[in-house]
DSSP file (Angstrom, degrees, kcal/mol; ACC not computed):
  #  RESIDUE AA STRUCTURE BP1 BP2  ACC     N-H-->O    O-->H-N    N-H-->O    O-->H-N    TCO  KAPPA ALPHA  PHI   PSI    X-CA   Y-CA   Z-CA
    1    1 A Q              0   0    0      0, 0.0     2,-0.3     0, 0.0    26,-0.1   0.000 360.0 360.0 360.0 123.4   12.5    3.0   16.1
    2    2 A V        +     0   0    0     24,-0.1     2,-0.4    22,-0.1    24,-0.2  -0.596 360.0 178.7 -79.1 133.9   11.2    2.1   12.6
    3    3 A Q  E     -A   25   0A   0     22,-1.9    22,-2.8    -2,-0.3     2,-0.5  -0.996  19.2-158.3-135.0 140.9    7.7    3.4   11.9
    4    4 A L  E     -A   24   0A   0    101,-0.4   103,-0.6    -2,-0.4     2,-0.5  -0.986  14.1-170.3-116.1 125.8    5.5    3.2    8.8
    5    5 A V  E     -A   23   0A   0     18,-2.2    18,-2.1    -2,-0.5     2,-0.2  -0.956   3.4-161.3-123.7 117.4    2.8    5.8    8.6
    6    6 A E  E     +A   22   0A   0     -2,-0.5     2,-0.3    16,-0.2    16,-0.2  -0.582  13.5 169.4 -92.8 155.8    0.1    5.5    5.9
    7    7 A S  E     +A   21   0A   0     14,-2.1    14,-2.7    -2,-0.2   102,-0.1  -0.977  42.0  65.9-155.4 161.6   -2.2    8.3    4.7
    8    8 A G        +     0   0    0     -2,-0.3    11,-0.4     1,-0.3    14,-0.0   0.366  60.4 133.4 108.9  -4.6   -4.7    9.0    1.9
    9    9 A G        +     0   0    0     12,-0.1     2,-0.3     9,-0.1    -1,-0.3  -0.161  22.9 119.4 -70.2 172.6   -7.5    6.6    2.7
   10   10 A G  E     -d  111   0B   0    100,-1.0   102,-2.7    99,-0.1     2,-0.5  -0.991  59.4 -50.4 163.8-165.0  -11.1    7.6    2.7
   11   11 A L  E     +d  112   0B   0     -2,-0.3     2,-0.3   100,-0.2   102,-0.2  -0.881  52.5 163.9-105.6 130.3  -14.6    7.2    1.2
   12   12 A V  E     -d  113   0B   0    100,-2.6   102,-2.3    -2,-0.5     2,-0.1  -0.990  35.2-110.8-144.9 152.2  -15.0    7.2   -2.6
   13   13 A Q  E >   -d  114   0B   0     -2,-0.3     3,-2.2   100,-0.2    72,-0.2  -0.461  51.7 -81.0 -78.8 155.9  -17.7    6.2   -5.0
   14   14 A A  T 3  S+     0   0    0    100,-2.4    72,-0.2     1,-0.3    -1,-0.1  -0.279 120.6  29.8 -53.9 136.6  -17.2    3.2   -7.4
   15   15 A G  T 3  S+     0   0    0     70,-3.3    69,-0.6     1,-0.3    -1,-0.3   0.285 100.1 115.2  93.1 -10.3  -15.1    4.3  -10.4
   16   16 A G    <   -     0   0    0     -3,-2.2    69,-2.3    69,-0.2     2,-0.3  -0.104  57.9-120.9 -85.6-174.5  -13.3    6.9   -8.4
   17   17 A S        -     0   0    0     66,-0.2     2,-0.3    67,-0.2    66,-0.2  -0.920  21.0-179.8-131.4 152.3   -9.7    7.2   -7.4
   18   18 A L  E     - B   0  82A   0     64,-2.1    64,-3.3    -2,-0.3     2,-0.5  -0.977  15.5-146.9-143.3 155.3   -7.5    7.5   -4.3
   19   19 A R  E     - B   0  81A   0    -11,-0.4     2,-0.3    -2,-0.3    62,-0.2  -0.983  13.4-161.8-126.1 121.2   -3.8    7.8   -3.6
   20   20 A L  E     - B   0  80A   0     60,-2.7    60,-2.4    -2,-0.5     2,-0.3  -0.749   4.3-166.0 -99.7 147.8   -2.2    6.2   -0.6
   21   21 A S  E     -AB   7  79A   0    -14,-2.7   -14,-2.1    -2,-0.3     2,-0.4  -0.958   5.6-169.7-130.1 151.3    1.2    7.2    0.8
   22   22 A C  E     -AB   6  78A   0     56,-1.7    56,-2.2    -2,-0.3     2,-0.5  -0.957   4.8-163.5-144.0 122.2    3.4    5.4    3.3
   23   23 A V  E     -AB   5  77A   0    -18,-2.1   -18,-2.2    -2,-0.4     2,-0.5  -0.912   7.9-151.4-110.3 129.6    6.5    7.0    4.8
   24   24 A A  E     -A    4   0A   0     52,-2.8     2,-0.3    -2,-0.5   -20,-0.2  -0.867  21.7-180.0 -97.8 124.7    9.1    4.8    6.6
   25   25 A S  E     +A    3   0A   0    -22,-2.8   -22,-1.9    -2,-0.5     3,-0.1  -0.810  53.2  43.8-121.5 164.8   11.0    6.7    9.4
   26   26 A G  S    S+     0   0    0     -2,-0.3     2,-0.3     1,-0.3    -1,-0.2   0.701  87.2 113.5  78.4  19.6   13.7    5.7   11.8
   27   27 A I        -     0   0    0     -3,-0.2    -1,-0.3     1,-0.1     3,-0.1  -0.905  52.4-159.2-125.0 153.5   15.8    3.9    9.1
   28   28 A I  S    S+     0   0    0     -2,-0.3     2,-0.3     1,-0.1    -1,-0.1   0.851  79.8  43.6 -94.4 -44.9   19.2    4.6    7.5
   29   29 A F  S    S-     0   0    0      1,-0.1    -1,-0.1    47,-0.0     3,-0.1  -0.772  94.7 -99.4-106.0 149.2   18.9    2.6    4.3
   30   30 A S        -     0   0    0     -2,-0.3    23,-0.1     1,-0.1    43,-0.1  -0.388  52.3 -97.0 -62.2 137.7   15.9    2.4    2.0
   31   31 A P        -     0   0    0      0, 0.0    68,-0.2     0, 0.0     3,-0.2  -0.191  23.1-131.2 -55.6 148.0   13.9   -0.7    2.6
   32   32 A N  S    S+     0   0    0     66,-2.0    21,-1.8     1,-0.3     2,-0.4   0.982  90.2  10.4 -62.4 -58.2   14.5   -3.7    0.3
   33   33 A T  E     -E   52   0B   0     65,-0.4    65,-2.6    19,-0.2     2,-0.3  -0.976  67.5-176.1-126.0 136.3   10.9   -4.3   -0.5
   34   34 A M  E     +EF  51  97B   0     17,-2.5    17,-3.3    -2,-0.4     2,-0.3  -0.917  18.0 151.4-124.1 156.1    7.9   -2.1    0.2
   35   35 A G  E     -EF  50  96B   0     61,-2.4    61,-2.3    -2,-0.3     2,-0.4  -0.982  37.1-107.8-168.6 179.9    4.3   -3.0   -0.5
   36   36 A W  E     +EF  49  95B   0     13,-2.9    12,-2.6    -2,-0.3    13,-1.8  -0.979  24.9 177.6-126.4 137.0    0.7   -2.7    0.2
   37   37 A Y  E     -EF  47  94B   0     57,-2.5    57,-3.3    -2,-0.4     2,-0.3  -0.899  11.4-155.9-128.8 160.9   -1.7   -5.4    1.7
   38   38 A R  E     -EF  46  93B   0      8,-2.5     8,-3.0    -2,-0.3     2,-0.4  -0.974   7.6-158.0-139.7 156.1   -5.4   -5.1    2.5
   39   39 A Q  E     - F   0  92B   0     53,-1.9    53,-2.3    -2,-0.3     6,-0.2  -0.961   8.8-158.9-136.8 118.9   -7.9   -6.7    4.7
   40   40 A A    >   -     0   0    0      4,-0.5     3,-2.3    -2,-0.4    51,-0.1  -0.566  45.3 -76.0 -88.0 157.8  -11.6   -6.7    4.1
   41   41 A P  T 3  S+     0   0    0      0, 0.0    -1,-0.1     0, 0.0     3,-0.1  -0.315 118.6   5.1 -56.3 128.5  -14.0   -7.4    7.0
   42   42 A G  T 3  S+     0   0    0      1,-0.3     2,-0.3    -3,-0.1    -2,-0.0   0.535 114.2  99.5  76.9   5.8  -14.1  -11.0    7.8
   43   43 A K  S <  S-     0   0    0     -3,-2.3    -1,-0.3     1,-0.0     2,-0.1  -0.811  75.7 -99.7-122.6 164.8  -11.3  -11.9    5.4
   44   44 A Q        -     0   0    0     -2,-0.3    -4,-0.5     1,-0.1     2,-0.1  -0.418  47.2 -91.6 -77.6 156.4   -7.6  -12.6    5.7
   45   45 A R        -     0   0    0     -6,-0.2     2,-0.3    -2,-0.1    -6,-0.2  -0.455  51.8-166.8 -65.2 138.4   -5.0  -10.0    4.9
   46   46 A E  E     -E   38   0B   0     -8,-3.0    -8,-2.5    -2,-0.1     2,-0.2  -0.936  23.6 -99.3-133.1 153.5   -4.0  -10.2    1.2
   47   47 A L  E     +E   37   0B   0     -2,-0.3   -10,-0.2   -10,-0.2     3,-0.1  -0.453  32.1 172.2 -67.9 136.2   -1.3   -8.9   -1.0
   48   48 A V  E     -     0   0B   0    -12,-2.6    12,-2.6     1,-0.3     2,-0.3   0.738  65.3 -36.1-103.5 -55.7   -2.1   -5.9   -3.2
   49   49 A V  E     -EG  36  59B   0    -13,-1.8   -13,-2.9    10,-0.2     2,-0.3  -0.967  47.4-154.9-165.0 149.4    1.3   -5.1   -4.6
   50   50 A T  E     -EG  35  58B   0      8,-1.6     8,-2.0    -2,-0.3     2,-0.4  -0.953   7.4-163.6-126.3 154.9    5.0   -5.1   -3.7
   51   51 A I  E     -EG  34  57B   0    -17,-3.3   -17,-2.5    -2,-0.3     6,-0.2  -0.986  11.6-143.0-139.5 126.4    7.8   -3.0   -5.2
   52   52 A A  E >   -E   33   0B   0      4,-2.9     3,-1.4    -2,-0.4   -19,-0.2  -0.323  33.2-104.1 -81.0 167.5   11.5   -3.7   -4.8
   53   53 A R  T 3  S+     0   0    0    -21,-1.8    20,-0.1     1,-0.3   -20,-0.1   0.842 124.3  57.4 -59.6 -31.6   14.2   -1.1   -4.4
   54   54 A S  T 3  S-     0   0    0    -22,-0.2    -1,-0.3     2,-0.1     3,-0.1   0.693 122.7-107.0 -70.8 -19.9   15.1   -1.8   -8.0
   55   55 A G    <   +     0   0    0     -3,-1.4    -2,-0.1     1,-0.4     2,-0.1   0.295  69.7 146.0 107.5  -7.3   11.5   -0.9   -9.0
   56   56 A N        -     0   0    0     -5,-0.1    -4,-2.9     1,-0.0    -1,-0.4  -0.416  32.2-158.7 -64.9 138.9   10.4   -4.5   -9.8
   57   57 A T  E     -G   51   0B   0     -6,-0.2     2,-0.3    -2,-0.1    -6,-0.2  -0.819  21.2-163.1-123.1 158.0    6.8   -4.9   -9.0
   58   58 A N  E     -G   50   0B   0     -8,-2.0    -8,-1.6    -2,-0.3     2,-0.3  -0.895  18.2-170.2-141.1 108.9    4.4   -7.8   -8.2
   59   59 A Y  E     -G   49   0B   0     -2,-0.3   -10,-0.2   -10,-0.2     2,-0.2  -0.719  26.3-115.7-101.6 146.5    0.6   -7.0   -8.4
   60   60 A A    >>  -     0   0    0    -12,-2.6     3,-1.7    -2,-0.3     4,-0.9  -0.558  31.2-119.8 -69.6 145.2   -2.3   -9.1   -7.3
   61   61 A D  T 34 S+     0   0    0      1,-0.3     3,-0.5    -2,-0.2    -1,-0.1   0.826 109.4  64.3 -57.3 -32.2   -4.4  -10.1  -10.4
   62   62 A S  T 34 S+     0   0    0      1,-0.2    -1,-0.3     3,-0.0   -14,-0.0   0.665 110.4  35.4 -69.4 -16.1   -7.4   -8.3   -9.0
   63   63 A V  T X> S+     0   0    0     -3,-1.7     4,-2.4   -15,-0.2     3,-2.2   0.464  82.3 126.0-117.2  -4.0   -5.8   -4.9   -9.2
   64   64 A K  T 3< S+     0   0    0     -4,-0.9     4,-0.1    -3,-0.5    -3,-0.0  -0.323  80.8  16.0 -59.4 133.8   -3.7   -5.2  -12.3
   65   65 A G  T 34 S+     0   0    0      2,-0.4    -1,-0.3     1,-0.1     3,-0.1   0.270 126.2  58.2  87.8 -11.6   -4.4   -2.4  -14.8
   66   66 A R  T <4 S+     0   0    0     -3,-2.2    17,-2.0     1,-0.2     2,-0.3   0.701  98.3  52.6-117.5 -34.8   -6.2   -0.3  -12.1
   67   67 A F  E  <  -C   82   0A   0     -4,-2.4    -2,-0.4    15,-0.2     2,-0.4  -0.810  60.1-166.5-107.3 147.1   -3.6    0.3   -9.4
   68   68 A T  E     -C   81   0A   0     13,-2.6    13,-3.1    -2,-0.3     2,-0.3  -0.988   4.3-159.6-134.4 126.0   -0.1    1.6   -9.7
   69   69 A V  E     +C   80   0A   0     -2,-0.4     2,-0.3    11,-0.2    11,-0.2  -0.778  16.9 164.8-102.4 147.6    2.6    1.5   -7.1
   70   70 A S  E     -C   79   0A   0      9,-1.6     9,-3.4    -2,-0.3     2,-0.3  -0.964  15.0-155.9-151.2 165.0    5.7    3.7   -7.1
   71   71 A R  E     -C   78   0A   0     -2,-0.3     2,-0.6     7,-0.3     7,-0.2  -0.994  15.8-146.1-147.0 151.9    8.3    4.6   -4.5
   72   72 A D  E >>> -C   77   0A   0      5,-2.9     5,-1.9    -2,-0.3     3,-0.8  -0.928  13.6-169.5-116.5 102.0   10.8    7.4   -3.7
   73   73 A N  T 345S+     0   0    0     -2,-0.6     3,-0.5     1,-0.3    -1,-0.1   0.832  85.4  58.1 -65.5 -31.8   13.9    5.8   -2.3
   74   74 A A  T 345S+     0   0    0      1,-0.2    -1,-0.3    -3,-0.1    -2,-0.0   0.823 116.1  35.5 -66.3 -29.0   15.3    9.1   -1.2
   75   75 A K  T <45S-     0   0    0     -3,-0.8   -51,-0.3     2,-0.2    -1,-0.2   0.389 103.8-127.1-103.2   0.5   12.2    9.8    0.9
   76   76 A N  T  <5 +     0   0    0     -4,-0.7   -52,-2.8    -3,-0.5     2,-0.4   0.913  64.8 139.5  51.7  45.4   11.6    6.2    2.0
   77   77 A T  E   < -BC  23  72A   0     -5,-1.9    -5,-2.9   -54,-0.2     2,-0.4  -0.945  39.4-164.7-126.4 139.4    8.1    6.6    0.7
   78   78 A V  E     -BC  22  71A   0    -56,-2.2   -56,-1.7    -2,-0.4     2,-0.3  -0.972  10.3-161.0-122.8 141.8    5.8    4.2   -1.3
   79   79 A Y  E     -BC  21  70A   0     -9,-3.4    -9,-1.6    -2,-0.4     2,-0.4  -0.847   9.5-160.0-120.6 154.0    2.7    5.3   -3.1
   80   80 A L  E     -BC  20  69A   0    -60,-2.4   -60,-2.7    -2,-0.3     2,-0.6  -0.904   5.4-163.1-136.4 108.6   -0.4    3.5   -4.3
   81   81 A Q  E     -BC  19  68A   0    -13,-3.1   -13,-2.6    -2,-0.4     2,-0.6  -0.824  11.8-165.9 -90.2 119.7   -2.5    5.2   -7.0
   82   82 A M  E     +BC  18  67A   0    -64,-3.3   -64,-2.1    -2,-0.6     2,-0.3  -0.937  11.3 173.4-115.0 116.4   -5.8    3.4   -7.1
   83   83 A N        +     0   0    0    -17,-2.0   -66,-0.2    -2,-0.6   -67,-0.2  -0.742  59.3  23.7-115.8 163.4   -8.1    4.1  -10.1
   84   84 A S  S    S-     0   0    0    -69,-0.6    -1,-0.2    -2,-0.3   -67,-0.2   0.905  84.7-160.9  51.4  46.2  -11.4    2.6  -11.2
   85   85 A L        -     0   0    0    -69,-2.3   -70,-3.3    -3,-0.2   -69,-0.2  -0.260   7.2-157.8 -66.4 146.5  -12.1    1.6   -7.6
   86   86 A K    >   -     0   0    0    -72,-0.2     3,-2.3   -71,-0.1     4,-0.2  -0.842  31.3-110.5-120.0 155.7  -14.7   -1.1   -7.0
   87   87 A P  G >  S+     0   0    0      0, 0.0     3,-1.8     0, 0.0    26,-0.4   0.853 117.6  63.3 -54.5 -34.4  -16.7   -1.9   -3.8
   88   88 A E  G 3  S+     0   0    0      1,-0.3   -48,-0.0   -48,-0.0    -3,-0.0   0.570  88.6  70.0 -70.4  -6.5  -14.7   -5.1   -3.4
   89   89 A D  G <  S+     0   0    0     -3,-2.3    -1,-0.3    24,-0.0    22,-0.1   0.517  74.2 119.8 -82.8  -5.5  -11.6   -2.9   -3.0
   90   90 A T    <   +     0   0    0     -3,-1.8     2,-0.3    -4,-0.2    22,-0.2  -0.323  40.0  87.4 -62.0 138.2  -13.0   -1.8    0.4
   91   91 A G  E    S- H   0 111B   0     20,-2.7    20,-2.9   -51,-0.1     2,-0.6  -0.941  80.9 -59.1 161.7-178.2  -10.8   -2.7    3.4
   92   92 A V  E     -FH  39 110B   0    -53,-2.3   -53,-1.9    -2,-0.3     2,-0.5  -0.854  48.3-147.8 -93.1 126.7   -7.9   -1.5    5.6
   93   93 A Y  E     -FH  38 109B   0     16,-3.1    16,-2.1    -2,-0.6     2,-0.4  -0.836  13.1-162.4-100.6 126.5   -4.8   -1.0    3.5
   94   94 A Y  E     -F   37   0B   0    -57,-3.3   -57,-2.5    -2,-0.5     2,-0.3  -0.895  12.1-138.2-112.7 136.4   -1.5   -1.7    5.3
   95   95 A C  E     -F   36   0B   0     -2,-0.4    11,-2.3   -59,-0.2     2,-0.4  -0.685  23.1-168.6 -85.8 144.6    1.9   -0.6    4.3
   96   96 A N  E     +FI  35 105B   0    -61,-2.3   -61,-2.4    -2,-0.3     2,-0.3  -0.989   7.2 179.3-136.9 143.3    4.7   -3.2    4.6
   97   97 A A  E     -FI  34 104B   0      7,-2.1     7,-2.9    -2,-0.4     2,-0.7  -0.991  24.0-141.4-148.6 139.5    8.5   -2.9    4.4
   98   98 A D  E     - I   0 103B   0    -65,-2.6   -66,-2.0    -2,-0.3     2,-0.6  -0.889  20.5-177.2 -95.8 116.2   11.5   -5.1    4.7
   99   99 A V  E >   - I   0 102B   0      3,-3.1     3,-1.9    -2,-0.7   -69,-0.1  -0.907  64.9 -54.6-116.1 101.9   14.3   -3.3    6.6
  100  100 A G  T 3  S-     0   0    0     -2,-0.6   -68,-0.1     1,-0.2     0, 0.0  -0.506 120.5 -20.3  61.2-129.8   17.2   -5.6    6.6
  101  101 A P  T 3  S+     0   0    0      0, 0.0     2,-0.4     0, 0.0    -1,-0.2   0.442 122.9  88.9 -88.6   1.7   16.1   -8.9    8.1
  102  102 A V  E <   -I   99   0B   0     -3,-1.9    -3,-3.1     2,-0.0     2,-0.4  -0.817  63.4-148.7-110.0 140.2   13.0   -7.4    9.8
  103  103 A N  E     -I   98   0B   0     -2,-0.4     2,-0.3    -5,-0.2    -5,-0.2  -0.882  17.2-165.6-106.4 134.4    9.6   -6.9    8.4
  104  104 A F  E     -I   97   0B   0     -7,-2.9    -7,-2.1    -2,-0.4     2,-0.3  -0.893   6.1-157.0-122.9 150.5    7.5   -4.0    9.5
  105  105 A W  E     -I   96   0B   0     -2,-0.3  -101,-0.4    -9,-0.2    -9,-0.2  -0.935  12.5-134.3-122.5 145.8    3.8   -3.0    9.2
  106  106 A G        -     0   0    0    -11,-2.3  -101,-0.2    -2,-0.3     3,-0.1  -0.310  33.4-104.5 -82.7 179.1    2.0    0.3    9.3
  107  107 A Q        -     0   0    0   -103,-0.6  -102,-0.1     1,-0.1   -13,-0.1   0.624  62.8-116.9 -84.1 -13.0   -1.2    0.9   11.3
  108  108 A G        -     0   0    0      1,-0.1     2,-0.4   -13,-0.0   -14,-0.2   0.141  16.2-125.4  95.4 150.7   -3.4    0.8    8.3
  109  109 A T  E     - H   0  93B   0    -16,-2.1   -16,-3.1  -102,-0.1     2,-0.3  -1.000  25.3-118.8-134.8 136.5   -5.7    3.2    6.5
  110  110 A Q  E     - H   0  92B   0     -2,-0.4  -100,-1.0   -18,-0.2     2,-0.5  -0.567  24.1-172.4 -81.5 131.2   -9.3    2.6    5.7
  111  111 A V  E     -dH  10  91B   0    -20,-2.9   -20,-2.7    -2,-0.3     2,-0.5  -0.991   5.1-177.2-118.5 124.3  -10.5    2.6    2.1
  112  112 A T  E     -d   11   0B   0   -102,-2.7  -100,-2.6    -2,-0.5     2,-0.6  -0.982   6.6-168.5-124.7 123.3  -14.2    2.5    1.5
  113  113 A V  E     -d   12   0B   0     -2,-0.5     2,-0.2   -26,-0.4  -100,-0.2  -0.946  11.3-153.6-114.7 117.8  -15.7    2.3   -1.9
  114  114 A S  E      d   13   0B   0   -102,-2.3  -100,-2.4    -2,-0.6    -2,-0.0  -0.618 360.0 360.0 -91.7 149.0  -19.5    2.8   -2.2
  115  115 A S              0   0    0     -2,-0.2    -1,-0.1  -102,-0.2  -102,-0.1   0.450 360.0 360.0 -91.6 360.0  -21.6    1.3   -5.0
């Protein structure tokens, strides 16, 4: 059974940093694409960043220059380093992974940025 488990969320002041991690378990091969999405209260879930197994990345414009994604294929883990956080970055952050033809989601981790 494939599971994605996120960790690292929390409460931080504006300008601060957080690092999120997501571990994919129950899989044999490293996911093709892994990524992070977020959902703010009352808003739709939106892309933050994706990273392919090759390392190619795709960032949302709103986080470019502040967030950095990385992955460890041997550990089936993806990380999100978030710097210079803003109140508008507040939301539930979800890990996502493509495992073969199937797409999986984590349960989400809350990130709250106070002004």
